C-alpha positions as CSV (number, residue, x, y, z in Angstrom):
1,X,-10.6,94.7,55.3
2,X,-13.4,95.2,52.8
3,X,-11.4,93.4,50.1
4,X,-11.1,90.3,52.3
5,X,-14.9,90.2,52.9
6,X,-15.8,90.7,49.3
7,X,-14.0,87.5,48.4
8,X,-16.3,85.2,50.5
9,X,-19.3,85.2,48.1
10,X,-16.9,84.6,45.2
11,X,-15.2,81.7,47.0
12,X,-18.5,80.2,48.1
13,X,-19.9,80.4,44.6
14,X,-16.8,78.6,43.2
15,X,-17.0,76.0,45.9
16,X,-20.7,75.5,45.3
17,X,-20.1,75.1,41.5
18,X,-17.2,72.7,42.2
19,X,-19.5,70.6,44.4
20,X,-22.2,70.6,41.8
21,X,-19.8,69.6,39.1
22,X,-18.3,66.8,41.2
23,X,-21.8,65.6,42.2
24,X,-22.9,65.6,38.5
25,X,-19.8,63.6,37.6
26,X,-20.3,61.1,40.4
27,X,-24.0,60.7,39.5
28,X,-22.9,59.7,36.1
29,X,-20.2,57.3,37.2
30,X,-21.5,55.7,40.4
31,X,-24.4,53.7,38.9
32,X,-22.1,52.2,36.3
33,X,-19.3,51.3,38.7
34,X,-18.7,47.6,39.3
35,X,-18.2,46.4,42.8
36,X,-14.7,47.3,44.0
37,X,-12.8,48.2,47.1
38,X,-11.7,51.7,46.1
39,X,-14.6,53.7,44.6
40,X,-18.2,54.2,45.3
41,X,-20.5,54.0,48.3
42,X,-18.6,51.2,50.1
43,X,-20.3,50.1,53.3
44,X,-20.1,46.6,54.8
45,X,-23.6,45.8,53.6
46,X,-23.2,47.3,50.1
47,X,-20.2,45.0,49.5
48,X,-22.2,41.9,50.4
49,X,-23.5,41.3,46.8
50,X,-23.9,42.8,43.4
51,X,-27.6,43.7,43.7
52,X,-27.2,45.7,46.8
53,X,-24.1,47.4,45.4
54,X,-25.9,48.5,42.2
55,X,-28.9,49.8,44.1
56,X,-26.7,51.6,46.6
57,X,-24.6,53.3,43.9
58,X,-27.7,54.4,42.0
59,X,-29.3,55.9,45.1
60,X,-26.0,57.6,46.2
61,X,-25.7,59.2,42.7
62,X,-29.2,60.5,42.8
63,X,-28.6,61.8,46.4
64,X,-25.5,63.7,45.2
65,X,-27.4,65.4,42.3
66,X,-30.1,66.5,44.7
67,X,-27.4,67.7,47.1
68,X,-25.9,69.7,44.3
69,X,-29.2,71.3,43.4
70,X,-29.9,72.1,47.1
71,X,-26.5,73.6,47.4
72,X,-27.1,75.9,44.4
73,X,-30.4,77.0,45.8
74,X,-29.0,77.7,49.3
75,X,-26.0,79.6,48.0
76,X,-28.5,82.1,46.5
77,X,-29.7,83.0,50.0
78,X,-26.6,82.4,52.1
79,X,-23.6,84.8,51.9
80,X,-20.2,85.2,53.5
81,X,-18.5,82.6,55.7
82,X,-21.8,80.8,56.4
83,X,-21.6,79.3,52.9
84,X,-18.9,76.8,54.1
85,X,-21.1,75.7,57.0
86,X,-24.1,75.3,54.7
87,X,-22.1,73.3,52.2
88,X,-20.7,71.1,55.0
89,X,-24.2,70.4,56.3
90,X,-25.5,69.5,52.8
91,X,-22.6,67.1,52.2
92,X,-23.1,65.5,55.6
93,X,-26.8,65.1,54.9
94,X,-26.1,63.5,51.5
95,X,-23.7,61.0,53.0
96,X,-26.0,60.1,55.8
97,X,-29.0,59.6,53.5
98,X,-26.9,57.5,51.2
99,X,-25.6,55.3,54.0
100,X,-29.1,54.8,55.4
101,X,-30.5,54.1,51.9
102,X,-27.7,51.5,51.3
103,X,-28.6,49.8,54.6
104,X,-32.3,49.6,53.7
105,X,-31.4,48.1,50.3
106,X,-29.4,45.4,52.1
107,X,-32.2,44.6,54.5
108,X,-34.7,44.5,51.6
109,X,-32.4,42.1,49.7
110,X,-32.1,39.8,52.7
111,X,-35.9,39.5,52.8
112,X,-36.2,39.0,49.0
113,X,-33.3,36.5,48.7
114,X,-32.9,34.7,52.1
115,X,-30.8,31.9,50.5
116,X,-28.1,34.2,49.0
117,X,-26.5,35.1,52.4
118,X,-22.8,35.0,52.4
């Protein structure tokens, strides 16, 4: 039974490192991605025009890096099976913040460019 419990911190550390590596990769790729229907922070409003798309991707990439850093810090203090819960909460928070940020960029774009509505 002790051998099974000892594996939790190791698995959590691997998962945390994998999330950080993935978020670092996406932070590098997302701001450079052109508008498409398969990759990126694809919301109804981010797909409306190129300006909103670029701002949304940049914001989402930054949010992922911050989420990766927060995950590393939290994994220092959280041990055992709680690591999965903490990681899930961080990922959900990053997604929620990214979606809200994308929506704000869309509303801001509507105010700045009222004639560009599609």
